C-alpha positions, -999 to 999 in steps of 0.1 A, spaced: 0 0 0 29 23 8 44 18 -26 11 26 -43 9 59 -25 44 68 -36 37 95 -63 71 95 -78 71 57 -82 36 55 -96 41 84 -120 74 71 -133 62 35 -138 30 48 -153 48 69 -179 71 39 -187 40 16 -191 22 40 -214 53 44 -235 56 6 -237 20 2 -248 25 29 -275 56 12 -289 39 -22 -289 7 -11 -306 22 15 -330 57 1 -335 64 15 -370 52 50 -362 69 50 -328 102 40 -344 99 67 -371 92 93 -344 122 83 -323 145 82 -354 133 116 -366 135 132 -332 169 118 -324 183 131 -356 167 165 -349 184 166 -315 218 157 -330 215 182 -359 204 212 -338 221 205 -305 251 184 -316 276 213 -315 261 225 -283 269 191 -268 305 194 -280 310 229 -264 292 217 -232 315 187 -229 346 209 -231 330 233 -206 323 205 -181 360 194 -183 372 229 -178 348 236 -149 358 205 -130 395 211 -134 390 247 -123 372 235 -91 399 208 -85 429 232 -86 410 260 -68 408 262 -29 374 247 -32 391 214 -42 400 210 -5 363 207 5 357 172 19 325 153 13 316 147 49 332 158 81 366 176 77 386 148 94 367 119 79 384 92 58 371 79 25 343 54 30 358 31 4 394 23 -5 408 38 -37 407 3 -53 371 -4 -43 360 31 -53 377 29 -87 362 -6 -93 327 5 -85 327 38 -105 343 21 -136 318 -8 -135 289 15 -132 301 41 -157 315 20 -186 312 -17 -180 303 -39 -209 308 -10 -234 345 -15 -235 340 -51 -245 315 -42 -272 339 -17 -288 373 -30 -278 382 -40 -313 354 -28 -335 357 9 -329 395 14 -333 394 -7 -365 365 13 -378 384 46 -371 415 31 -388 396 20 -419 375 53 -420 397 81 -406 376 109 -392 397 136 -409 430 140 -427 460 140 -404 498 138 -405 495 111 -379 495 75 -390 460 59 -395 467 37 -364 475 65 -340 447 87 -353 422 58 -348 434 54 -312 434 91 -306 398 95 -318 387 65 -299 403 79 -267 385 112 -274 351 95 -275 357 74 -243 379 98 -223 378 130 -203 345 143 -217 324 113 -209 338 112 -173 333 149 -170 296 145 -176 295 118 -149 318 138 -126 299 170 -127 267 153 -115 288 134 -89 303 165 -75 270 185 -73 251 156 -57 280 146 -34 284 182 -21 246 185 -15 244 150 1 274 151 24 279 188 30 243 202 30 225 170 42 201 170 13 183 140 -3 198 118 -29 180 134 -58 190 156 -86 162 181 -79 171 183 -42 208 186 -49 203 217 -71 171 234 -60 159 221 -26 133 248 -18 141 271 -46 116 256 -71 81 243 -70 75 207 -60 60 199 -95 91 212 -112 114 192 -89 93 161 -94 95 166 -132 133 166 -130 133 134 -110 108 117 -133 129 125 -164 160 111 -145 142 79 -136 127 73 -171 160 80 -188 178 56 -164 154 28 -171 157 33 -209 195 33 -205 193 0 -186 170 -16 -211 194 -7 -239 225 -19 -219 209 -53 -210 196 -58 -245 230 -50 -261 249 -70 -236 228 -101 -238 229 -99 -276 267 -98 -275 268 -128 -250 245 -147 -274 268 -138 -303 298 -152 -283 279 -184 -275 270 -188 -312 306 -182 -322 320 -207 -296 295 -235 -303 290 -227 -340 253 -225 -333 223 -202 -339 209 -196 -305 177 -175 -307 154 -154 -286 149 -180 -258 186 -179 -249 186 -141 -249 156 -141 -226 173 -167 -203 204 -145 -202 183 -115 -193 166 -134 -165 200 -145 -152 215 -110 -153 185 -95 -136 183 -121 -109 220 -117 -99 216 -79 -101 186 -80 -78 205 -101 -53 234 -77 -54 212 -46 -50 193 -64 -22 226 -70 -4 236 -33 -7 268 -15 -15 293 -33 6 281 -69 4 269 -69 -32 278 -41 -56 313 -36 -42 322 -73 -43 310 -78 -79 327 -46 -91 360 -58 -77 357 -91 -95 349 -73 -127 380 -52 -126 402 -81 -116 390 -103 -145 392 -73 -169 428 -67 -158 436 -104 -163 423 -103 -199 441 -70 -206 474 -83 -193 471 -116 -212 466 -97 -245 493 -73 -236 519 -99 -228 511 -122 -257 511 -93 -282 538 -69 -294 544 -52 -260 567 -25 -273 543 -16 -301 513 -13 -276 532 8 -252 545 31 -280 510 35 -294 495 42 -260 520 69 -252 519 86 -286 481 84 -289 476 97 -254 500 125 -259 483 136 -291 449 133 -274 459 157 -246 475 181 -271 446 181 -295 418 179 -269 406 214 -272 404 217 -310 389 182 -312 363 192 -285 351 220 -307 357 204 -341 380 233 -350 396 235 -385 413 204 -396 399 186 -365 364 188 -379 353 153 -392 322 168 -408 286 169 -397 278 133 -410 306 117 -391 299 138 -359 262 129 -361 269 92 -363 296 91 -337 306 120 -315 272 137 -311 257 102 -305 283 94 -278 280 128 -261 242 124 -260 246 88 -247 270 98 -219 247 127 -209 217 104 -207 237 81 -183 253 109 -164 226 116 -137 223 80 -124 260 73 -128 269 106 -112 245 99 -83 260 65 -78 296 79 -78 285 106 -54 270 80 -31 303 60 -29 326 91 -25 319 101 11 351 112 28 369 123 -4 377 159 -12 363 175 -43 398 174 -58 402 137 -51 368 130 -66 373 151 -97 408 140 -106 400 104 -97 369 104 -120 387 122 -149 421 105 -149 419 69 -135 392 55 -157 403 75 -188 439 61 -186 426 26 -180 403 29 -210 431 43 -232 454 14 -223 426 -11 -230 420 3 -265 457 6 -271 462 -31 -264 432 -44 -283 433 -18 -311 470 -20 -318 469 -58 -318 439 -58 -342 458 -34 -365 487 -58 -366 464 -88 -373 449 -69 -403 484 -61 -415 494 -98 -413 463 -108 -432 472 -85 -461 437 -72 -465 406 -64 -444 372 -78 -453 351 -66 -424 361 -93 -399 358 -68 -370 328 -48 -382 302 -65 -360 303 -52 -325 287 -84 -312 312 -108 -326 344 -87 -332 360 -94 -299 355 -132 -302 369 -132 -337 399 -112 -324 406 -139 -298 411 -165 -325 445 -149 -331 456 -159 -295 463 -191 -276 435 -204 -254 409 -186 -275 380 -207 -263 390 -200 -227 392 -163 -234 358 -164 -250 342 -180 -220 359 -156 -196 346 -127 -217 311 -140 -216 314 -143 -178 327 -107 -177 299 -94 -199 274 -109 -175 292 -95 -145 295 -60 -160 258 -60 -169 250 -70 -133 270 -41 -119 253 -16 -143 219 -29 -134 224 -33 -96 239 2 -93 210 16 -113 184 -3 -93 201 11 -61 199 47 -75 163 43 -87 154 30 -52 170 59 -35 150 83 -58 116 67 -51 123 60 -14 124 97 -5 160 102 -14 173 78 13 210 68 12 199 32 21 166 27 3 140 1 15 145 -33 -1 109 -32 -14 119 -5 -38 149 -25 -50 125 -55 -57 100 -33 -76 127 -18 -98 144 -51 -104 112 -68 -115 101 -38 -136 134 -36 -155 134 -73 -161 99 -72 -176 106 -41 -196 137 -56 -212 120 -89 -220 91 -70 -236 117 -51 -257 134 -83 -268 100 -99 -277 91 -69 -297 124 -70 -316 118 -107 -324 82 -99 -336 94 -70 -357 127 -81 -373 126 -54 -398 130 -28 -370 162 -27 -349 145 -21 -315 177 -20 -295 190 8 -318 157 26 -313 161 25 -275 196 39 -278 183 67 -300 156 73 -274 184 81 -249 196 108 -273 162 125 -270 160 122 -232 196 135 -229 185 169 -242 168 181 -209 200 171 -190 222 190 -214 202 222 -208 199 214 -171 237 212 -167 239 249 -173 215 257 -144 231 230 -122 266 243 -127 256 279 -120 238 269 -88 267 248 -77 292 276 -81 269 300 -63 266 276 -34 304 272 -32 310 309 -31 282 315 -7 292 288 18 330 289 15 340 325 6 
């Protein structure tokens, strides 16, 4: 009865149910509407997203190096609630997760075969540099800005774990604040559905590759059930007993795979590529971030790649930022900002250097490229065929995909539960159950719809839907940043 009376929960789930019914009954028109609207957002706000991304990086760095960077999230003499290792593992698992497995080989190879712009750099280095750009500082700046604002409000001002409370508290009407929270919840659910759908599809692709089979919808649904069940158990156990433990396992397994590829490949070549590409990325970051002059790939390329990524990161930023804020108690703003910007970015750069450089060398050894790595769902498994213990690597990757999906879902379920349970830091377990079940059913409905409508790529449609829902957050960031700076000056001048 208490859950039924929860207005935020009922409104959010009601909107999601209405949307689901609309998509199921009017699938073709819904898809066309989503496609058209997402293109409109990218065409008219794409460059705004670019400038916003650069502004977020600059703002965070300015706060970090300023005296405000010494502000501690919590009591002045408190220690971080989680170790650097556990903290890094949780933020990376929630923020990137299975994405680095999906794109590990496919994206660098695509950039090498289709250079974004003419450059004096080699095609290999340019491909890595542009991949770093799309997965680096800007993505984590979007996450970090929300983390800093929410963390400051949560641990310094004792406000609730909600975007609306963190920014406005009593400075805006209840309806406006509720609207912000509803948009955050709906976007988070859409992002989760897309992540689970993509992840389980890649897992199925790996199983098909290993067993030379053609597993269908039933396997995808079983994988979805498995991921959701483990995620529910993890969220039910809470941060320390569930989410933290699985996140640590994720990073350990990821490091093992990375080190195996590193030590069984051309080590010197990987290190050289990593250093050179990272150096050029840092030097070219500003002109790349505003697509200036020779660094402008053109509107078509930007629309398909950079604008899409920026919108996607923005859509994930509120829930990921809230989760990072929740686990950052005891850290200073400087530690939080530099940790979020640098640690995961460098880890990602080395990951893409190892897999990308090795893939480039494999293509060179083949003598020609015939699209072997074009498919994001199978590229990594095909890549492993060039290494010893390929089957073992494939099974470990499938395990890691499941584990990364679990940490994305359990952290999101935890955040959604905090939202709908009055912004509590430790939400009631009934809310965790409701959101776990709702996400499972919504994802299964999406997969069933995709099977019934094979002519429409439903997973792509959901990803494009995130581009639409990211627009309010892109505009909201301007207000949020202004209010945050105002609060810092008011409380610490």
